[in-house]
N, CA, C and O atoms as a GROMACS GRO file, in nm:
protein
  576
    1MET      N    1   8.116   7.937   8.468
    1MET     CA    2   8.073   8.007   8.587
    1MET      C    3   7.961   8.102   8.546
    1MET      O    4   7.969   8.172   8.445
    2ARG      N    5   7.857   8.100   8.625
    2ARG     CA    6   7.745   8.192   8.598
    2ARG      C    7   7.765   8.321   8.678
    2ARG      O    8   7.796   8.318   8.797
    3ILE      N    9   7.746   8.432   8.609
    3ILE     CA   10   7.764   8.562   8.672
    3ILE      C   11   7.633   8.640   8.668
    3ILE      O   12   7.575   8.659   8.561
    4GLU      N   13   7.588   8.683   8.783
    4GLU     CA   14   7.469   8.768   8.793
    4GLU      C   15   7.517   8.908   8.833
    4GLU      O   16   7.588   8.924   8.932
    5VAL      N   17   7.476   9.007   8.756
    5VAL     CA   18   7.515   9.145   8.786
    5VAL      C   19   7.387   9.219   8.824
    5VAL      O   20   7.292   9.223   8.746
    6LYS      N   21   7.387   9.277   8.943
    6LYS     CA   22   7.272   9.352   8.993
    6LYS      C   23   7.315   9.494   9.022
    6LYS      O   24   7.432   9.521   9.052
    7GLY      N   25   7.223   9.583   9.011
    7GLY     CA   26   7.250   9.722   9.045
    7GLY      C   27   7.155   9.775   9.149
    7GLY      O   28   7.033   9.759   9.138
    8ARG      N   29   7.209   9.836   9.248
    8ARG     CA   30   7.127   9.899   9.352
    8ARG      C   31   7.155  10.048   9.346
    8ARG      O   32   7.266  10.092   9.375
    9ASN      N   33   7.056  10.125   9.309
    9ASN     CA   34   7.068  10.270   9.286
    9ASN      C   35   7.162  10.301   9.170
    9ASN      O   36   7.209  10.414   9.156
   10VAL      N   37   7.191  10.200   9.087
   10VAL     CA   38   7.280  10.219   8.973
   10VAL      C   39   7.220  10.142   8.855
   10VAL      O   40   7.189  10.024   8.870
   11PRO      N   41   7.204  10.206   8.741
   11PRO     CA   42   7.161  10.130   8.624
   11PRO      C   43   7.278  10.047   8.569
   11PRO      O   44   7.388  10.099   8.550
   12VAL      N   45   7.252   9.920   8.544
   12VAL     CA   46   7.356   9.833   8.493
   12VAL      C   47   7.334   9.813   8.345
   12VAL      O   48   7.241   9.743   8.304
   13GLY      N   49   7.420   9.875   8.262
   13GLY     CA   50   7.410   9.866   8.118
   13GLY      C   51   7.491   9.749   8.065
   13GLY      O   52   7.560   9.679   8.139
   14ASP      N   53   7.479   9.729   7.934
   14ASP     CA   54   7.552   9.620   7.870
   14ASP      C   55   7.704   9.641   7.880
   14ASP      O   56   7.780   9.545   7.895
   15ASP      N   57   7.748   9.765   7.872
   15ASP     CA   58   7.892   9.792   7.877
   15ASP      C   59   7.949   9.759   8.016
   15ASP      O   60   8.059   9.706   8.027
   16LEU      N   61   7.874   9.791   8.120
   16LEU     CA   62   7.919   9.760   8.256
   16LEU      C   63   7.916   9.610   8.281
   16LEU      O   64   8.006   9.557   8.345
   17ARG      N   65   7.814   9.542   8.230
   17ARG     CA   66   7.803   9.398   8.242
   17ARG      C   67   7.918   9.328   8.167
   17ARG      O   68   7.974   9.230   8.216
   18ALA      N   69   7.952   9.378   8.049
   18ALA     CA   70   8.061   9.320   7.972
   18ALA      C   71   8.193   9.342   8.043
   18ALA      O   72   8.279   9.254   8.040
   19ARG      N   73   8.212   9.457   8.106
   19ARG     CA   74   8.334   9.485   8.178
   19ARG      C   75   8.349   9.390   8.297
   19ARG      O   76   8.459   9.341   8.325
   20VAL      N   77   8.240   9.364   8.366
   20VAL     CA   78   8.242   9.272   8.481
   20VAL      C   79   8.281   9.132   8.433
   20VAL      O   80   8.365   9.067   8.495
   21GLU      N   81   8.222   9.086   8.324
   21GLU     CA   82   8.250   8.952   8.273
   21GLU      C   83   8.396   8.943   8.226
   21GLU      O   84   8.464   8.842   8.247
   22LYS      N   85   8.444   9.049   8.163
   22LYS     CA   86   8.584   9.048   8.118
   22LYS      C   87   8.680   9.047   8.237
   22LYS      O   88   8.781   8.977   8.235
   23ARG      N   89   8.648   9.122   8.340
   23ARG     CA   90   8.734   9.135   8.456
   23ARG      C   91   8.743   9.003   8.535
   23ARG      O   92   8.847   8.973   8.594
   24PHE      N   93   8.636   8.927   8.535
   24PHE     CA   94   8.632   8.802   8.613
   24PHE      C   95   8.658   8.680   8.528
   24PHE      O   96   8.631   8.569   8.573
   25GLU      N   97   8.711   8.696   8.406
   25GLU     CA   98   8.747   8.581   8.322
   25GLU      C   99   8.853   8.494   8.390
   25GLU      O  100   8.844   8.371   8.387
   26LYS      N  101   8.953   8.558   8.449
   26LYS     CA  102   9.061   8.485   8.512
   26LYS      C  103   9.008   8.400   8.628
   26LYS      O  104   9.050   8.285   8.646
   27VAL      N  105   8.918   8.456   8.706
   27VAL     CA  106   8.860   8.381   8.816
   27VAL      C  107   8.776   8.264   8.763
   27VAL      O  108   8.778   8.154   8.820
   28SER      N  109   8.703   8.287   8.656
   28SER     CA  110   8.618   8.181   8.602
   28SER      C  111   8.696   8.063   8.550
   28SER      O  112   8.647   7.950   8.552
   29ARG      N  113   8.821   8.087   8.503
   29ARG     CA  114   8.906   7.976   8.459
   29ARG      C  115   8.956   7.892   8.576
   29ARG      O  116   8.989   7.775   8.560
   30GLN      N  117   8.963   7.953   8.693
   30GLN     CA  118   9.018   7.884   8.809
   30GLN      C  119   8.915   7.806   8.889
   30GLN      O  120   8.952   7.725   8.974
   31VAL      N  121   8.787   7.830   8.865
   31VAL     CA  122   8.682   7.764   8.945
   31VAL      C  123   8.599   7.675   8.854
   31VAL      O  124   8.613   7.676   8.732
   32SER      N  125   8.514   7.599   8.918
   32SER     CA  126   8.425   7.506   8.848
   32SER      C  127   8.322   7.580   8.761
   32SER      O  128   8.282   7.691   8.794
   33PRO      N  129   8.280   7.519   8.652
   33PRO     CA  130   8.174   7.580   8.572
   33PRO      C  131   8.040   7.589   8.646
   33PRO      O  132   7.951   7.664   8.606
   34LEU      N  133   8.027   7.512   8.752
   34LEU     CA  134   7.904   7.513   8.830
   34LEU      C  135   7.902   7.625   8.933
   34LEU      O  136   7.801   7.645   9.000
   35ALA      N  137   8.012   7.697   8.947
   35ALA     CA  138   8.019   7.805   9.045
   35ALA      C  139   7.924   7.917   9.004
   35ALA      O  140   7.894   7.936   8.886
   36ARG      N  141   7.878   7.991   9.105
   36ARG     CA  142   7.785   8.102   9.079
   36ARG      C  143   7.840   8.228   9.146
   36ARG      O  144   7.878   8.226   9.263
   37MET      N  145   7.843   8.336   9.071
   37MET     CA  146   7.893   8.461   9.124
   37MET      C  147   7.784   8.568   9.116
   37MET      O  148   7.716   8.584   9.015
   38GLU      N  149   7.770   8.640   9.226
   38GLU     CA  150   7.675   8.752   9.230
   38GLU      C  151   7.756   8.879   9.246
   38GLU      O  152   7.833   8.893   9.341
   39VAL      N  153   7.739   8.971   9.154
   39VAL     CA  154   7.807   9.101   9.161
   39VAL      C  155   7.699   9.206   9.182
   39VAL      O  156   7.606   9.219   9.102
   40GLU      N  157   7.713   9.281   9.292
   40GLU     CA  158   7.614   9.385   9.322
   40GLU      C  159   7.683   9.518   9.322
   40GLU      O  160   7.776   9.541   9.399
   41LEU      N  161   7.639   9.607   9.236
   41LEU     CA  162   7.697   9.740   9.225
   41LEU      C  163   7.598   9.837   9.288
   41LEU      O  164   7.478   9.830   9.262
   42SER      N  165   7.649   9.925   9.371
   42SER     CA  166   7.563  10.021   9.436
   42SER      C  167   7.634  10.154   9.446
   42SER      O  168   7.756  10.163   9.428
   43GLN      N  169   7.556  10.257   9.475
   43GLN     CA  170   7.612  10.390   9.491
   43GLN      C  171   7.554  10.453   9.617
   43GLN      O  172   7.433  10.458   9.636
   44GLU      N  173   7.643  10.500   9.701
   44GLU     CA  174   7.602  10.568   9.823
   44GLU      C  175   7.553  10.709   9.786
   44GLU      O  176   7.619  10.780   9.710
   45ARG      N  177   7.441  10.747   9.839
   45ARG     CA  178   7.382  10.878   9.806
   45ARG      C  179   7.430  10.989   9.896
   45ARG      O  180   7.391  11.105   9.877
   46ASN      N  181   7.511  10.958   9.992
   46ASN     CA  182   7.559  11.060  10.087
   46ASN      C  183   7.671  11.139  10.020
   46ASN      O  184   7.771  11.079   9.981
   47PRO      N  185   7.659  11.270  10.006
   47PRO     CA  186   7.764  11.347   9.938
   47PRO      C  187   7.895  11.357  10.018
   47PRO      O  188   7.999  11.392   9.962
   48SER      N  189   7.891  11.328  10.147
   48SER     CA  190   8.014  11.336  10.226
   48SER      C  191   8.103  11.211  10.206
   48SER      O  192   8.219  11.210  10.248
   49ILE      N  193   8.049  11.109  10.143
   49ILE     CA  194   8.128  10.987  10.116
   49ILE      C  195   8.187  11.003   9.978
   49ILE      O  196   8.116  11.002   9.877
   50ARG      N  197   8.319  11.018   9.975
   50ARG     CA  198   8.390  11.041   9.849
   50ARG      C  199   8.390  10.914   9.763
   50ARG      O  200   8.364  10.921   9.643
   51GLU      N  201   8.419  10.801   9.822
   51GLU     CA  202   8.421  10.675   9.748
   51GLU      C  203   8.279  10.616   9.750
   51GLU      O  204   8.248  10.528   9.830
   52SER      N  205   8.197  10.666   9.662
   52SER     CA  206   8.055  10.633   9.670
   52SER      C  207   8.015  10.510   9.591
   52SER      O  208   7.908  10.454   9.616
   53HIS      N  209   8.096  10.466   9.498
   53HIS     CA  210   8.062  10.348   9.417
   53HIS      C  211   8.116  10.225   9.488
   53HIS      O  212   8.236  10.216   9.516
   54VAL      N  213   8.026  10.130   9.517
   54VAL     CA  214   8.062  10.010   9.592
   54VAL      C  215   8.034   9.888   9.506
   54VAL      O  216   7.930   9.879   9.441
   55ALA      N  217   8.127   9.794   9.507
   55ALA     CA  218   8.111   9.665   9.438
   55ALA      C  219   8.121   9.554   9.541
   55ALA      O  220   8.222   9.542   9.611
   56ASP      N  221   8.017   9.473   9.549
   56ASP     CA  222   8.013   9.356   9.636
   56ASP      C  223   8.009   9.232   9.549
   56ASP      O  224   7.928   9.224   9.457
   57VAL      N  225   8.095   9.135   9.578
   57VAL     CA  226   8.098   9.012   9.500
   57VAL      C  227   8.086   8.896   9.596
   57VAL      O  228   8.155   8.892   9.698
   58THR      N  229   7.999   8.802   9.563
   58THR     CA  230   7.984   8.677   9.639
   58THR      C  231   8.004   8.563   9.540
   58THR      O  232   7.936   8.556   9.437
   59LEU      N  233   8.096   8.475   9.571
   59LEU     CA  234   8.125   8.361   9.482
   59LEU      C  235   8.091   8.236   9.560
   59LEU      O  236   8.151   8.205   9.663
   60HIS      N  237   7.992   8.164   9.508
   60HIS     CA  238   7.947   8.038   9.572
   60HIS      C  239   8.018   7.922   9.504
   60HIS      O  240   7.994   7.891   9.388
   61LEU      N  241   8.107   7.857   9.579
   61LEU     CA  242   8.178   7.739   9.530
   61LEU      C  243   8.131   7.619   9.608
   61LEU      O  244   8.052   7.631   9.702
   62LYS      N  245   8.179   7.502   9.568
   62LYS     CA  246   8.144   7.380   9.638
   62LYS      C  247   8.209   7.381   9.776
   62LYS      O  248   8.330   7.365   9.788
   63GLY      N  249   8.129   7.398   9.878
   63GLY     CA  250   8.180   7.389  10.016
   63GLY      C  251   8.228   7.521  10.073
   63GLY      O  252   8.254   7.527  10.193
   64VAL      N  253   8.240   7.626   9.995
   64VAL     CA  254   8.291   7.752  10.049
   64VAL      C  255   8.224   7.867   9.971
   64VAL      O  256   8.190   7.856   9.853
   65THR      N  257   8.208   7.978  10.044
   65THR     CA  258   8.156   8.101   9.985
   65THR      C  259   8.258   8.210  10.008
   65THR      O  260   8.296   8.239  10.122
   66LEU      N  261   8.302   8.272   9.898
   66LEU     CA  262   8.401   8.381   9.909
   66LEU      C  263   8.331   8.514   9.884
   66LEU      O  264   8.248   8.526   9.794
   67ARG      N  265   8.368   8.614   9.965
   67ARG     CA  266   8.307   8.745   9.951
   67ARG      C  267   8.418   8.852   9.945
   67ARG      O  268   8.523   8.840  10.007
   68ALA      N  269   8.389   8.955   9.868
   68ALA     CA  270   8.477   9.067   9.857
   68ALA      C  271   8.394   9.194   9.840
   68ALA      O  272   8.289   9.192   9.775
   69ARG      N  273   8.441   9.303   9.898
   69ARG     CA  274   8.368   9.431   9.889
   69ARG      C  275   8.472   9.541   9.879
   69ARG      O  276   8.572   9.541   9.951
   70ASN      N  277   8.446   9.634   9.789
   70ASN     CA  278   8.537   9.744   9.774
   70ASN      C  279   8.462   9.867   9.727
   70ASN      O  280   8.361   9.856   9.659
   71ALA      N  281   8.513   9.986   9.764
   71ALA     CA  282   8.452  10.111   9.726
   71ALA      C  283   8.556  10.200   9.658
   71ALA      O  284   8.675  10.194   9.689
   72SER      N  285   8.509  10.281   9.566
   72SER     CA  286   8.600  10.369   9.494
   72SER      C  287   8.522  10.490   9.439
   72SER      O  288   8.400  10.502   9.455
   73ASP      N  289   8.598  10.579   9.372
   73ASP     CA  290   8.535  10.696   9.309
   73ASP      C  291   8.448  10.660   9.192
   73ASP      O  292   8.346  10.724   9.169
   74SER      N  293   8.488  10.557   9.115
   74SER     CA  294   8.414  10.515   8.997
   74SER      C  295   8.377  10.368   9.009
   74SER      O  296   8.442  10.290   9.079
   75ALA      N  297   8.273  10.332   8.939
   75ALA     CA  298   8.226  10.192   8.943
   75ALA      C  299   8.331  10.098   8.880
   75ALA      O  300   8.354   9.986   8.928
   76VAL      N  301   8.393  10.144   8.772
   76VAL     CA  302   8.493  10.061   8.703
   76VAL      C  303   8.611  10.032   8.795
   76VAL      O  304   8.658   9.918   8.801
   77HIS      N  305   8.658  10.133   8.865
   77HIS     CA  306   8.771  10.112   8.957
   77HIS      C  307   8.731  10.021   9.071
   77HIS      O  308   8.811   9.937   9.112
   78ALA      N  309   8.611  10.034   9.123
   78ALA     CA  310   8.565   9.946   9.230
   78ALA      C  311   8.558   9.800   9.181
   78ALA      O  312   8.591   9.708   9.255
   79ILE      N  313   8.515   9.780   9.057
   79ILE     CA  314   8.509   9.646   9.001
   79ILE      C  315   8.650   9.588   8.988
   79ILE      O  316   8.673   9.472   9.020
   80ASN      N  317   8.744   9.668   8.940
   80ASN     CA  318   8.882   9.622   8.929
   80ASN      C  319   8.940   9.581   9.062
   80ASN      O  320   9.003   9.476   9.074
   81LEU      N  321   8.919   9.664   9.162
   81LEU     CA  322   8.972   9.631   9.297
   81LEU      C  323   8.913   9.506   9.355
   81LEU      O  324   8.984   9.424   9.413
   82VAL      N  325   8.783   9.491   9.340
   82VAL     CA  326   8.716   9.373   9.399
   82VAL      C  327   8.756   9.248   9.319
   82VAL      O  328   8.763   9.139   9.377
   83ALA      N  329   8.783   9.261   9.189
   83ALA     CA  330   8.824   9.145   9.110
   83ALA      C  331   8.961   9.097   9.157
   83ALA      O  332   8.983   8.977   9.170
   84GLU      N  333   9.053   9.188   9.183
   84GLU     CA  334   9.185   9.150   9.230
   84GLU      C  335   9.176   9.080   9.367
   84GLU      O  336   9.244   8.981   9.393
   85GLU      N  337   9.092   9.134   9.453
   85GLU     CA  338   9.077   9.077   9.587
   85GLU      C  339   9.019   8.937   9.579
   85GLU      O  340   9.065   8.846   9.648
   86LEU      N  341   8.918   8.921   9.497
   86LEU     CA  342   8.854   8.787   9.483
   86LEU      C  343   8.950   8.689   9.418
   86LEU      O  344   8.951   8.570   9.452
   87SER      N  345   9.030   8.736   9.325
   87SER     CA  346   9.128   8.649   9.259
   87SER      C  347   9.228   8.596   9.362
   87SER      O  348   9.262   8.477   9.359
   88ARG      N  349   9.274   8.680   9.452
   88ARG     CA  350   9.363   8.636   9.562
   88ARG      C  351   9.296   8.531   9.650
   88ARG      O  352   9.358   8.431   9.687
   89GLN      N  353   9.171   8.553   9.682
   89GLN     CA  354   9.099   8.460   9.767
   89GLN      C  355   9.080   8.324   9.698
   89GLN      O  356   9.094   8.220   9.762
   90VAL      N  357   9.049   8.325   9.569
   90VAL     CA  358   9.030   8.200   9.494
   90VAL      C  359   9.162   8.124   9.488
   90VAL      O  360   9.165   8.002   9.506
   91LYS      N  361   9.269   8.196   9.463
   91LYS     CA  362   9.403   8.130   9.455
   91LYS      C  363   9.436   8.069   9.589
   91LYS      O  364   9.484   7.956   9.594
   92ARG      N  365   9.413   8.140   9.696
   92ARG     CA  366   9.443   8.089   9.831
   92ARG      C  367   9.360   7.967   9.862
   92ARG      O  368   9.412   7.869   9.917
   93ASP      N  369   9.232   7.971   9.829
   93ASP     CA  370   9.143   7.857   9.855
   93ASP      C  371   9.185   7.736   9.772
   93ASP      O  372   9.186   7.624   9.822
   94ARG      N  373   9.220   7.759   9.647
   94ARG     CA  374   9.262   7.649   9.558
   94ARG      C  375   9.392   7.586   9.609
   94ARG      O  376   9.404   7.463   9.610
   95ASP      N  377   9.486   7.667   9.651
   95ASP     CA  378   9.611   7.612   9.706
   95ASP      C  379   9.588   7.535   9.834
   95ASP      O  380   9.652   7.433   9.858
   96LYS      N  381   9.496   7.584   9.916
   96LYS     CA  382   9.466   7.515  10.040
   96LYS      C  383   9.404   7.379  10.012
   96LYS      O  384   9.440   7.279  10.074
   97ARG      N  385   9.309   7.376   9.919
   97ARG     CA  386   9.245   7.248   9.884
   97ARG      C  387   9.345   7.153   9.820
   97ARG      O  388   9.342   7.033   9.848
   98ARG      N  389   9.432   7.203   9.738
   98ARG     CA  390   9.533   7.122   9.672
   98ARG      C  391   9.629   7.063   9.775
   98ARG      O  392   9.668   6.947   9.764
   99GLY      N  393   9.666   7.143   9.874
   99GLY     CA  394   9.756   7.095   9.982
   99GLY      C  395   9.690   6.986  10.063
   99GLY      O  396   9.754   6.887  10.097
  100ARG      N  397   9.563   7.003  10.094
  100ARG     CA  398   9.494   6.902  10.170
  100ARG      C  399   9.480   6.774  10.090
  100ARG      O  400   9.493   6.664  10.146
  101ARG      N  401   9.452   6.785   9.959
  101ARG     CA  402   9.435   6.669   9.874
  101ARG      C  403   9.566   6.592   9.866
  101ARG      O  404   9.565   6.469   9.875
  102ASP      N  405   9.678   6.662   9.848
  102ASP     CA  406   9.808   6.597   9.840
  102ASP      C  407   9.842   6.528   9.968
  102ASP      O  408   9.893   6.416   9.967
  103ALA      N  409   9.817   6.595  10.082
  103ALA     CA  410   9.847   6.531  10.213
  103ALA      C  411   9.761   6.410  10.237
  103ALA      O  412   9.809   6.310  10.290
  104ARG      N  413   9.634   6.417  10.198
  104ARG     CA  414   9.543   6.304  10.216
  104ARG      C  415   9.586   6.188  10.128
  104ARG      O  416   9.577   6.073  10.171
  105GLY      N  417   9.632   6.215  10.007
  105GLY     CA  418   9.676   6.110   9.916
  105GLY      C  419   9.800   6.042   9.965
  105GLY      O  420   9.812   5.920   9.954
  106GLU      N  421   9.894   6.119  10.020
  106GLU     CA  422  10.017   6.061  10.074
  106GLU      C  423   9.986   5.973  10.196
  106GLU      O  424  10.045   5.866  10.212
  107ALA      N  425   9.895   6.016  10.280
  107ALA     CA  426   9.860   5.942  10.401
  107ALA      C  427   9.795   5.810  10.360
  107ALA      O  428   9.827   5.707  10.418
  108ALA      N  429   9.706   5.811  10.262
  108ALA     CA  430   9.641   5.689  10.218
  108ALA      C  431   9.740   5.593  10.152
  108ALA      O  432   9.731   5.472  10.171
  109ALA      N  433   9.834   5.647  10.077
  109ALA     CA  434   9.934   5.563  10.012
  109ALA      C  435  10.026   5.497  10.116
  109ALA      O  436  10.063   5.381  10.098
  110SER      N  437  10.063   5.566  10.219
  110SER     CA  438  10.150   5.507  10.320
  110SER      C  439  10.075   5.405  10.404
  110SER      O  440  10.134   5.308  10.450
  111ARG      N  441   9.945   5.426  10.424
  111ARG     CA  442   9.864   5.329  10.497
  111ARG      C  443   9.851   5.198  10.420
  111ARG      O  444   9.856   5.090  10.479
  112ASP      N  445   9.835   5.208  10.288
  112ASP     CA  446   9.819   5.089  10.204
  112ASP      C  447   9.950   5.020  10.173
  112ASP      O  448   9.951   4.911  10.115
  113GLY      N  449  10.061   5.081  10.210
  113GLY     CA  450  10.190   5.024  10.183
  113GLY      C  451  10.242   5.056  10.044
  113GLY      O  452  10.345   5.003  10.002
  114ARG      N  453  10.172   5.143   9.973
  114ARG     CA  454  10.214   5.180   9.838
  114ARG      C  455  10.309   5.296   9.839
  114ARG      O  456  10.371   5.325   9.737
  115GLY      N  457  10.323   5.362   9.948
  115GLY     CA  458  10.407   5.481   9.955
  115GLY      C  459  10.554   5.444   9.948
  115GLY      O  460  10.592   5.333   9.986
  116ALA      N  461  10.632   5.533   9.903
  116ALA     CA  462  10.774   5.509   9.895
  116ALA      C  463  10.832   5.500  10.037
  116ALA      O  464  10.793   5.575  10.127
  117ALA      N  465  10.924   5.408  10.053
  117ALA     CA  466  10.988   5.395  10.184
  117ALA      C  467  11.069   5.518  10.214
  117ALA      O  468  11.124   5.578  10.122
  118PRO      N  469  11.078   5.559  10.337
  118PRO     CA  470  11.155   5.677  10.367
  118PRO      C  471  11.300   5.656  10.327
  118PRO      O  472  11.355   5.548  10.344
  119ALA      N  473  11.361   5.758  10.276
  119ALA     CA  474  11.498   5.748  10.230
  119ALA      C  475  11.591   5.715  10.348
  119ALA      O  476  11.581   5.774  10.455
  120ALA      N  477  11.680   5.619  10.324
  120ALA     CA  478  11.774   5.580  10.430
  120ALA      C  479  11.873   5.692  10.451
  120ALA      O  480  11.926   5.749  10.356
  121MET      N  481  11.897   5.721  10.574
  121MET     CA  482  11.994   5.824  10.607
  121MET      C  483  12.136   5.767  10.592
  121MET      O  484  12.162   5.658  10.643
  122PRO      N  485  12.225   5.834  10.526
  122PRO     CA  486  12.361   5.780  10.519
  122PRO      C  487  12.424   5.780  10.657
  122PRO      O  488  12.409   5.873  10.737
  123GLU      N  489  12.496   5.670  10.682
  123GLU     CA  490  12.557   5.659  10.814
  123GLU      C  491  12.669   5.759  10.824
  123GLU      O  492  12.747   5.776  10.731
  124ALA      N  493  12.677   5.824  10.936
  124ALA     CA  494  12.780   5.921  10.958
  124ALA      C  495  12.912   5.849  10.984
  124ALA      O  496  12.916   5.744  11.049
  125ALA      N  497  13.018   5.906  10.934
  125ALA     CA  498  13.149   5.847  10.958
  125ALA      C  499  13.183   5.859  11.106
  125ALA      O  500  13.154   5.961  11.168
  126PRO      N  501  13.244   5.755  11.162
  126PRO     CA  502  13.279   5.764  11.303
  126PRO      C  503  13.377   5.878  11.326
  126PRO      O  504  13.464   5.907  11.244
  127GLU      N  505  13.360   5.942  11.438
  127GLU     CA  506  13.448   6.055  11.468
  127GLU      C  507  13.585   6.001  11.500
  127GLU      O  508  13.598   5.903  11.572
  128PRO      N  509  13.688   6.065  11.447
  128PRO     CA  510  13.824   6.014  11.474
  128PRO      C  511  13.857   6.040  11.621
  128PRO      O  512  13.811   6.136  11.683
  129ASP      N  513  13.942   5.948  11.674
  129ASP     CA  514  13.987   5.967  11.813
  129ASP      C  515  14.076   6.087  11.816
  129ASP      O  516  14.099   6.154  11.715
  130GLU      N  517  14.126   6.114  11.933
  130GLU     CA  518  14.215   6.229  11.949
  130GLU      C  519  14.326   6.220  11.845
  130GLU      O  520  14.390   6.116  11.829
  131ALA      N  521  14.349   6.329  11.777
  131ALA     CA  522  14.449   6.330  11.672
  131ALA      C  523  14.587   6.315  11.736
  131ALA      O  524  14.621   6.385  11.831
  132VAL      N  525  14.667   6.224  11.682
  132VAL     CA  526  14.804   6.206  11.730
  132VAL      C  527  14.894   6.286  11.640
  132VAL      O  528  14.889   6.273  11.518
  133PRO      N  529  14.979   6.371  11.701
  133PRO     CA  530  15.064   6.453  11.614
  133PRO      C  531  15.164   6.364  11.540
  133PRO      O  532  15.222   6.272  11.597
  134ALA      N  533  15.182   6.395  11.414
  134ALA     CA  534  15.275   6.320  11.330
  134ALA      C  535  15.416   6.362  11.366
  134ALA      O  536  15.440   6.478  11.402
  135ALA      N  537  15.513   6.265  11.357
  135ALA     CA  538  15.654   6.296  11.392
  135ALA      C  539  15.711   6.380  11.279
  135ALA      O  540  15.687   6.354  11.161
  136SER      N  541  15.784   6.477  11.317
  136SER     CA  542  15.844   6.564  11.214
  136SER      C  543  15.972   6.501  11.161
  136SER      O  544  16.032   6.417  11.228
  137ALA      N  545  16.013   6.538  11.047
  137ALA     CA  546  16.131   6.480  10.981
  137ALA      C  547  16.260   6.517  11.054
  137ALA      O  548  16.353   6.437  11.055
  138ASP      N  549  16.271   6.634  11.114
  138ASP     CA  550  16.395   6.671  11.179
  138ASP      C  551  16.402   6.631  11.326
  138ASP      O  552  16.499   6.664  11.394
  139ALA      N  553  16.305   6.563  11.376
  139ALA     CA  554  16.311   6.518  11.516
  139ALA      C  555  16.404   6.399  11.524
  139ALA      O  556  16.409   6.316  11.433
  140GLU      N  557  16.477   6.391  11.632
  140GLU     CA  558  16.572   6.280  11.648
  140GLU      C  559  16.499   6.156  11.688
  140GLU      O  560  16.407   6.155  11.770
  141LEU      N  561  16.546   6.049  11.624
  141LEU     CA  562  16.488   5.918  11.657
  141LEU      C  563  16.576   5.854  11.765
  141LEU      O  564  16.698   5.867  11.759
  142PRO      N  565  16.518   5.789  11.859
  142PRO     CA  566  16.599   5.726  11.963
  142PRO      C  567  16.687   5.613  11.902
  142PRO      O  568  16.645   5.543  11.811
  143ALA      N  569  16.804   5.598  11.953
  143ALA     CA  570  16.897   5.494  11.903
  143ALA      C  571  16.857   5.361  11.958
  143ALA      O  572  16.814   5.350  12.073
  144VAL      N  573  16.872   5.262  11.878
  144VAL     CA  574  16.834   5.128  11.917
  144VAL      C  575  16.956   5.044  11.941
  144VAL      O  576  16.944   4.927  11.976
   0.00000   0.00000   0.00000
C-alpha cells in the first residue's frame, strides 16, 4: 500500500511520517498492495478550538473509497484515533465483500448442479392417538 503524508499548517517530519506508517501497518496487511492512502495532517489556528490537530485519511481501494477524520489535542493522538476508525471500516468492507463472494459462489454452484443437495428433513414420528389408560393390577376383571 502506498501512503502519502501531507501537512497543512503542520510540518511533517520523518518521525511523524514513520509513526503514520507504523500505525497503518495493520490496515496495509488487510488491503491490496495497489491501494493508495492519503493522510492529511492539519492544525486549526483558532485558539477557541481545543482539539486543534486534525487527521484526515482517504483510502482508495478497488471500487470503494474509505474516509476517516478525527481531531484531538495532539497530532499523534489524532493519528491513533483515525487509524482505529479506518481499521474498522476496512474490516467491515472486507467482510461485506467476502459475504457477497460466498453468496455468489453458492448461487453459481446450485445453478450448475454442483451444489450439495439440501439436507433431507427427518420425518416426524406420527402423533400418537388419544392415550388409552392402562388397566391397573388391582382392578377387577370381569368373569367369563
